[in-house]
PADOKOL-868707 format. One record per residue (C-alpha): residue number from 0; residue in one letter; x, y, z. Coordinates in nm, 3 decimals. Example, Ala and Ser with C-alpha at 12.3 -4.5 7.8 and 13.67 -1.06 7.14 Angstrom:
0; a; 1.230; -0.450; 0.780
1; s; 1.367; -0.106; 0.714
// end
This chain:
0; m; 0.000; 0.000; 0.000
1; r; 0.125; 0.347; -0.087
2; l; 0.018; 0.695; 0.020
3; i; 0.138; 1.036; -0.096
4; l; 0.106; 1.344; 0.122
5; k; 0.249; 1.692; 0.167
6; k; 0.549; 1.734; 0.394
7; e; 0.421; 2.056; 0.557
8; i; 0.084; 1.904; 0.650
9; l; 0.247; 1.592; 0.793
10; i; 0.502; 1.788; 0.997
11; n; 0.229; 2.007; 1.143
12; s; 0.043; 1.697; 1.264
13; l; 0.356; 1.524; 1.391
14; n; 0.466; 1.828; 1.592
15; k; 0.136; 1.824; 1.777
16; a; 0.155; 1.450; 1.841
17; l; 0.515; 1.473; 1.954
18; r; 0.422; 1.717; 2.232
19; i; 0.227; 1.439; 2.401
20; v; 0.499; 1.175; 2.373
21; s; 0.698; 1.155; 2.697
22; n; 1.072; 1.087; 2.711
23; r; 1.034; 0.930; 3.055
24; n; 0.810; 0.641; 2.968
25; t; 0.862; 0.305; 3.132
26; l; 0.680; 0.149; 2.835
27; e; 0.873; 0.156; 2.508
28; i; 0.550; 0.158; 2.308
29; l; 0.463; 0.502; 2.449
30; e; 0.768; 0.646; 2.272
31; c; 0.578; 0.568; 1.952
32; i; 0.293; 0.726; 1.765
33; l; 0.012; 0.515; 1.628
34; l; -0.057; 0.554; 1.256
35; t; -0.396; 0.434; 1.138
36; l; -0.446; 0.429; 0.764
37; k; -0.806; 0.425; 0.648
38; k; -0.949; 0.454; 0.299
39; n; -0.950; 0.834; 0.289
40; n; -0.772; 0.928; 0.607
41; l; -0.443; 0.900; 0.796
42; i; -0.493; 0.924; 1.173
43; i; -0.195; 1.009; 1.393
44; y; -0.232; 0.924; 1.760
45; s; -0.006; 0.962; 2.066
46; n; -0.067; 0.888; 2.432
47; n; 0.130; 0.929; 2.757
48; l; -0.144; 0.776; 2.977
49; e; -0.230; 1.122; 3.112
50; l; -0.302; 1.299; 2.786
51; s; -0.361; 1.185; 2.429
52; i; -0.414; 1.344; 2.091
53; e; -0.573; 1.214; 1.773
54; i; -0.515; 1.405; 1.447
55; s; -0.695; 1.328; 1.122
56; n; -0.534; 1.396; 0.786
57; s; -0.764; 1.362; 0.486
58; e; -0.541; 1.550; 0.237
59; i; -0.366; 1.235; 0.120
60; n; -0.356; 1.029; -0.194
61; i; -0.382; 0.655; -0.129
62; i; -0.285; 0.406; -0.399
63; d; -0.373; 0.035; -0.389
64; f; -0.576; 0.056; -0.070
65; d; -0.693; -0.293; 0.032
66; k; -0.751; -0.281; 0.409
67; e; -0.708; -0.062; 0.714
68; i; -0.360; -0.066; 0.865
69; e; -0.242; 0.027; 1.215
70; i; 0.126; 0.050; 1.301
71; a; 0.332; 0.207; 1.582
72; v; 0.655; 0.388; 1.491
73; n; 0.908; 0.571; 1.703
74; a; 0.769; 0.924; 1.724
75; k; 1.090; 1.122; 1.742
76; l; 1.271; 0.928; 1.469
77; f; 0.975; 0.934; 1.230
78; t; 0.927; 1.309; 1.282
79; e; 1.295; 1.387; 1.227
80; i; 1.300; 1.179; 0.908
81; i; 1.000; 1.363; 0.766
82; k; 1.160; 1.700; 0.850
83; k; 1.481; 1.599; 0.671
84; m; 1.310; 1.488; 0.351
85; p; 1.420; 1.726; 0.072
86; n; 1.098; 1.746; -0.130
87; d; 0.742; 1.857; -0.057
88; d; 0.573; 1.535; -0.170
89; i; 0.645; 1.236; 0.052
90; i; 0.566; 0.875; -0.036
91; i; 0.504; 0.621; 0.239
92; e; 0.473; 0.251; 0.163
93; i; 0.384; -0.033; 0.399
94; q; 0.517; -0.370; 0.288
95; n; 0.695; -0.676; 0.424
96; n; 0.674; -0.553; 0.785
97; e; 0.857; -0.234; 0.695
98; m; 0.765; 0.128; 0.644
99; i; 0.935; 0.288; 0.346
100; i; 0.959; 0.667; 0.340
101; k; 1.088; 0.812; 0.016
102; d; 1.076; 1.070; -0.259
103; n; 1.261; 1.086; -0.589
104; e; 1.599; 1.112; -0.420
105; v; 1.586; 0.969; -0.067
106; e; 1.464; 0.643; 0.086
107; f; 1.434; 0.531; 0.449
108; k; 1.325; 0.191; 0.573
109; l; 1.186; 0.173; 0.924
110; s; 1.074; -0.115; 1.140
111; y; 0.752; -0.070; 1.331
112; q; 0.580; -0.227; 1.630
113; n; 0.254; -0.414; 1.665
114; a; -0.028; -0.167; 1.714
115; q; -0.204; -0.408; 1.949
116; n; 0.048; -0.315; 2.219
117; f; -0.049; 0.052; 2.198
118; p; -0.288; 0.190; 2.467
119; k; -0.644; 0.184; 2.341
120; l; -0.814; 0.501; 2.226
121; y; -1.074; 0.641; 2.461
122; e; -1.432; 0.627; 2.344
123; i; -1.570; 0.980; 2.330
124; e; -1.915; 1.027; 2.478
125; k; -2.105; 1.313; 2.317
126; s; -2.414; 1.317; 2.535
127; q; -2.336; 1.670; 2.658
128; m; -2.129; 1.910; 2.451
129; y; -1.995; 2.247; 2.564
130; k; -1.864; 2.512; 2.327
131; v; -1.601; 2.772; 2.406
132; n; -1.395; 3.018; 2.204
133; a; -1.036; 2.890; 2.177
134; f; -0.876; 3.235; 2.204
135; k; -1.068; 3.314; 2.523
136; m; -0.986; 2.975; 2.671
137; i; -0.613; 3.021; 2.604
138; d; -0.629; 3.359; 2.777
139; a; -0.822; 3.218; 3.076
140; v; -0.577; 2.932; 3.129
141; k; -0.271; 3.157; 3.099
142; n; -0.421; 3.401; 3.349
143; t; -0.488; 3.138; 3.616
144; i; -0.267; 2.832; 3.574
145; f; 0.032; 2.988; 3.751
146; a; -0.152; 2.961; 4.085
147; s; -0.185; 2.581; 4.072
148; s; 0.030; 2.388; 4.317
149; q; 0.349; 2.197; 4.233
150; d; 0.311; 1.981; 4.543
151; e; 0.234; 1.626; 4.426
152; t; 0.125; 1.529; 4.779
153; k; -0.183; 1.744; 4.719
154; p; -0.294; 1.615; 4.378
155; i; -0.621; 1.811; 4.365
156; l; -0.433; 2.141; 4.389
157; t; -0.201; 2.042; 4.103
158; g; -0.503; 2.070; 3.874
159; e; -0.727; 2.353; 3.765
160; l; -1.097; 2.364; 3.836
161; l; -1.318; 2.411; 3.530
162; e; -1.659; 2.500; 3.665
163; i; -1.953; 2.529; 3.427
164; q; -2.214; 2.751; 3.582
165; n; -2.492; 2.969; 3.435
166; d; -2.361; 2.926; 3.078
167; k; -2.016; 3.042; 3.184
168; i; -1.699; 2.850; 3.254
169; n; -1.489; 2.949; 3.556
170; f; -1.117; 2.870; 3.561
171; v; -0.981; 2.845; 3.915
172; s; -0.634; 2.760; 4.046
173; l; -0.500; 2.775; 4.400
174; d; -0.198; 2.649; 4.589
175; g; -0.283; 2.733; 4.950
176; f; -0.125; 3.080; 4.935
177; r; -0.320; 3.240; 4.650
178; i; -0.620; 3.195; 4.423
179; a; -0.655; 3.291; 4.058
180; f; -1.005; 3.317; 3.906
181; k; -1.119; 3.392; 3.551
182; s; -1.467; 3.350; 3.404
183; i; -1.558; 3.344; 3.033
184; e; -1.883; 3.298; 2.845
185; l; -1.962; 2.968; 2.677
186; i; -2.077; 2.994; 2.316
187; k; -2.454; 2.982; 2.306
188; n; -2.588; 2.632; 2.261
189; k; -2.862; 2.664; 2.001
190; a; -3.144; 2.416; 1.976
191; e; -3.178; 2.173; 1.687
192; d; -3.382; 2.420; 1.481
193; n; -3.087; 2.666; 1.507
194; s; -3.313; 2.950; 1.617
195; d; -3.218; 3.221; 1.865
196; e; -3.552; 3.180; 2.039
197; n; -3.481; 2.820; 2.142
198; i; -3.138; 2.848; 2.301
199; e; -3.070; 2.555; 2.530
200; a; -2.898; 2.618; 2.862
201; y; -2.586; 2.419; 2.942
202; i; -2.589; 2.166; 3.222
203; d; -2.384; 2.287; 3.520
204; d; -2.082; 2.067; 3.592
205; k; -1.728; 2.088; 3.725
206; i; -1.405; 1.898; 3.666
207; i; -1.045; 1.914; 3.783
208; v; -0.802; 1.900; 3.491
209; p; -0.428; 1.841; 3.549
210; s; -0.244; 2.169; 3.496
211; k; 0.012; 2.000; 3.272
212; s; -0.269; 1.885; 3.042
213; l; -0.413; 2.234; 3.012
214; l; -0.071; 2.382; 2.940
215; e; -0.017; 2.133; 2.657
216; l; -0.368; 2.197; 2.526
217; i; -0.317; 2.573; 2.494
218; k; 0.021; 2.520; 2.328
219; i; -0.140; 2.297; 2.065
220; l; -0.443; 2.521; 2.010
221; p; -0.407; 2.764; 1.719
222; n; -0.423; 3.127; 1.830
223; n; -0.740; 3.184; 1.629
224; r; -0.997; 3.432; 1.759
225; e; -1.274; 3.258; 1.563
226; l; -1.198; 2.895; 1.650
227; t; -1.457; 2.705; 1.853
228; i; -1.365; 2.417; 2.084
229; n; -1.624; 2.148; 2.147
230; f; -1.559; 1.966; 2.470
231; y; -1.721; 1.677; 2.648
232; i; -1.700; 1.548; 3.005
233; t; -1.720; 1.198; 3.148
234; d; -1.649; 1.073; 3.499
235; k; -1.280; 1.022; 3.431
236; h; -1.194; 1.213; 3.113
237; a; -1.246; 1.539; 2.928
238; f; -1.236; 1.557; 2.547
239; f; -1.146; 1.874; 2.353
240; e; -1.231; 1.871; 1.983
241; f; -1.122; 2.135; 1.732
242; d; -1.023; 2.147; 1.365
243; n; -0.894; 1.797; 1.287
244; c; -0.779; 1.725; 1.646
245; l; -0.921; 1.546; 1.947
246; i; -0.734; 1.586; 2.277
247; t; -0.824; 1.365; 2.572
248; t; -0.708; 1.420; 2.928
249; r; -0.764; 1.222; 3.242
250; l; -0.934; 1.409; 3.526
251; i; -0.822; 1.440; 3.887
252; e; -1.071; 1.274; 4.118
253; g; -1.187; 1.440; 4.438
254; e; -1.365; 1.750; 4.561
255; y; -1.209; 2.088; 4.494
256; i; -1.174; 2.342; 4.774
257; n; -1.474; 2.572; 4.813
258; y; -1.287; 2.875; 4.682
259; f; -1.598; 3.091; 4.653
260; d; -1.630; 3.140; 5.029
261; i; -1.264; 3.242; 5.059
262; f; -1.321; 3.557; 4.855
263; n; -1.452; 3.844; 5.067
264; d; -1.697; 4.106; 4.948
265; n; -1.644; 4.326; 5.253
266; y; -1.314; 4.514; 5.267
267; n; -1.214; 4.807; 5.484
268; f; -1.055; 5.004; 5.204
269; i; -0.966; 4.995; 4.837
270; i; -0.681; 5.152; 4.645
271; k; -0.646; 5.212; 4.272
272; i; -0.297; 5.196; 4.126
273; n; -0.129; 5.190; 3.787
274; r; -0.061; 4.823; 3.719
275; l; 0.265; 4.863; 3.529
276; i; 0.417; 5.112; 3.776
277; f; 0.334; 4.880; 4.066
278; l; 0.468; 4.574; 3.880
279; n; 0.795; 4.749; 3.793
280; a; 0.843; 4.851; 4.156
281; l; 0.785; 4.495; 4.273
282; e; 1.029; 4.356; 4.017
283; r; 1.293; 4.599; 4.145
284; a; 1.218; 4.492; 4.502
285; t; 1.253; 4.128; 4.396
286; l; 1.621; 4.192; 4.315
287; i; 1.675; 4.240; 4.688
288; a; 1.410; 3.996; 4.811
289; f; 1.553; 3.694; 4.625
290; r; 1.921; 3.786; 4.653
291; n; 2.017; 3.534; 4.922
292; k; 1.701; 3.406; 5.086
293; r; 1.344; 3.497; 5.011
294; e; 1.268; 3.817; 5.199
295; p; 0.915; 3.963; 5.204
296; v; 0.829; 4.287; 5.033
297; k; 0.667; 4.534; 5.269
298; i; 0.393; 4.764; 5.145
299; n; 0.297; 5.070; 5.345
300; i; -0.014; 5.268; 5.253
301; e; -0.054; 5.615; 5.394
302; k; -0.281; 5.883; 5.249
303; k; -0.218; 5.883; 4.871
304; i; 0.124; 5.719; 4.877
305; m; 0.219; 5.351; 4.863
306; t; 0.572; 5.268; 4.976
307; v; 0.724; 4.944; 4.845
308; a; 1.027; 4.834; 5.046
309; c; 1.255; 4.535; 5.091
310; t; 1.558; 4.482; 5.313
311; n; 1.798; 4.194; 5.351
312; e; 2.111; 4.159; 5.563
313; i; 2.323; 4.392; 5.349
314; n; 2.097; 4.566; 5.092
315; s; 1.774; 4.760; 5.085
316; f; 1.520; 4.902; 4.841
317; i; 1.243; 5.161; 4.873
318; e; 1.009; 5.321; 4.619
319; k; 0.710; 5.551; 4.660
320; i; 0.410; 5.532; 4.424
321; d; 0.113; 5.765; 4.391
322; i; -0.220; 5.588; 4.442
323; d; -0.587; 5.675; 4.427
324; f; -0.692; 5.646; 4.792
325; n; -0.917; 5.881; 4.986
326; e; -0.946; 5.702; 5.319
327; d; -0.782; 5.833; 5.635
328; k; -0.629; 5.494; 5.715
329; n; -0.280; 5.346; 5.724
330; l; -0.169; 4.990; 5.655
331; e; 0.160; 4.804; 5.657
332; i; 0.149; 4.455; 5.507
333; a; 0.403; 4.208; 5.365
334; f; 0.384; 3.968; 5.071
335; n; 0.586; 3.723; 4.871
336; p; 0.656; 3.954; 4.574
337; k; 0.634; 3.669; 4.323
338; y; 0.266; 3.617; 4.401
339; l; 0.188; 3.985; 4.345
340; c; 0.392; 3.993; 4.023
341; d; 0.223; 3.682; 3.883
342; a; -0.121; 3.833; 3.938
343; l; -0.028; 4.171; 3.792
344; r; 0.132; 4.014; 3.482
345; s; -0.189; 3.826; 3.410
346; i; -0.388; 4.150; 3.390
347; n; -0.372; 4.357; 3.073
348; q; -0.548; 4.672; 3.190
349; k; -0.390; 5.003; 3.285
350; d; -0.513; 5.015; 3.646
351; v; -0.591; 4.760; 3.914
352; l; -0.800; 4.774; 4.230
353; i; -0.651; 4.626; 4.547
354; f; -0.877; 4.544; 4.839
355; f; -0.747; 4.523; 5.198
356; n; -0.876; 4.454; 5.548
357; s; -0.572; 4.413; 5.772
358; n; -0.211; 4.297; 5.760
359; l; -0.321; 3.949; 5.869
360; e; -0.590; 3.897; 5.604
361; p; -0.555; 3.830; 5.231
362; c; -0.576; 4.106; 4.976
363; e; -0.773; 4.083; 4.654
364; i; -0.657; 4.223; 4.319
365; k; -0.895; 4.296; 4.034
366; p; -0.863; 4.469; 3.696
367; s; -1.028; 4.809; 3.727
368; e; -1.267; 4.742; 3.438
369; d; -1.312; 4.365; 3.436
370; k; -1.553; 4.187; 3.667
371; n; -1.456; 3.841; 3.540
372; s; -1.106; 3.819; 3.689
373; k; -0.978; 3.832; 4.045
374; y; -0.678; 3.720; 4.246
375; l; -0.650; 3.658; 4.618
376; i; -0.310; 3.654; 4.794
377; l; -0.225; 3.569; 5.153
378; p; 0.012; 3.809; 5.333
379; l; 0.326; 3.717; 5.524
380; k; 0.365; 3.790; 5.894
381; l; 0.547; 4.108; 5.987
382; f; 0.820; 4.072; 6.248
// end
């Protein structure tokens, strides 16, 4: 059997599949990709037991097709061979237990493994479909994922909560010291008659997706403002379908922390500050804070001035910033500067609002003109 396909199209698919292949597999078969050749389609599949991707390629020319074929080939080697082929049209032949990759000038012969040893593809259940804009989802993940925990002894916190509620999807990450929250609208789910009058509401649900899976997903997603992702949820997996790709991730089992009650709607005072000026001051303070050991950054608020300061055993830093604050109150509070910087970098507006109660209670940071994002950060004790 012989198939002819374009090098650029094949490389694009292989690069996506290769992202899922792990170099630390205990099973040799997981270093492979599964190639399934059907009558009018070449399906490329990779799986690391946490995350899998299936990519369909219909822009191929198949000669002498007689039956479906499934083979497993080393992912890295196969990809590098395709990249090194000199011409745009690539010919692949399967014969005598070998894969032949060639064009008019070059020929490779590769052995392959039995596809029966490859982990089985998950059956997608499409009983309930959710639709979200890919560009907005990428933005939501980037603006929250940094707050997920790296502590494997707390597996639930190493994931991100995706909470479907009132036709919105909330992205929530927390690590015990901070919370990042972002909400985006789901694309309206029209009824079968496709009329605006018969829009069906989504079923509320929530899942915990491993942070590593979400990071890989947004790296594979094209940065297309018009692209729609269809995704489906089962008890143990979530499926994300877009273009010619289907990405499947396992879910983290368990109950996520009730983050909603941690946020406080009652604060003693609020300040408004230029985001970039505050971020730059914190980054300067970080030069001192992280010089030898992690020192806290102290923030003093008095009248319309915020003072950002940091001192270690031999060096010090201080900077004063004008703020919008009309209360006759003072506050001195300390933070890990990294947590403040992470939150501020995830906001793309000119000004932010910062809500305080006391130097022992968390602060909350919000974009000044966005009600769908918020960040909560615990302070450090002052000595």
